Steps between C-alpha positions, in 0.01 A plus 500: 500500500618557855864549594542147636394344171726737304805421712426127485470519121828694482673237714374222274615690190846566647532137603432389145714771339802451727476122522512241772827625652323807642256497789245781498334580833231760561430589862185659639577731793155659518360287784604448859739225399685501169442207270628359175252600232662324204798269458627396157778240455515407869747220424774767501478551878287204601234723654138394490220715357357559848839576659546815708710781351877457519693646793634766264147608398391502865802713596405755233141503625588533867758774441241733349778632275375349178315631205296288268740420221641190344791351693720231349647252744749221435454144622717578806289809593732766357311806376591584140272799437 
């Protein structure tokens, strides 16, 4: 199983385990333009499955000061972890 399928499966699991009050988004930053790979419970933010990454995710990507770890973000774009 490739990494994209594993992360998508993890997002689906977390969405079910945490419930419908939690949106789970997995971004793919491997190409020229980042894209949303998986989106579970999109009703939380109102984003569509094919939406671009959030401004917060794009800021992380553009800064080059990120590492690939899980980041928790509130509905109003505050970083929790």
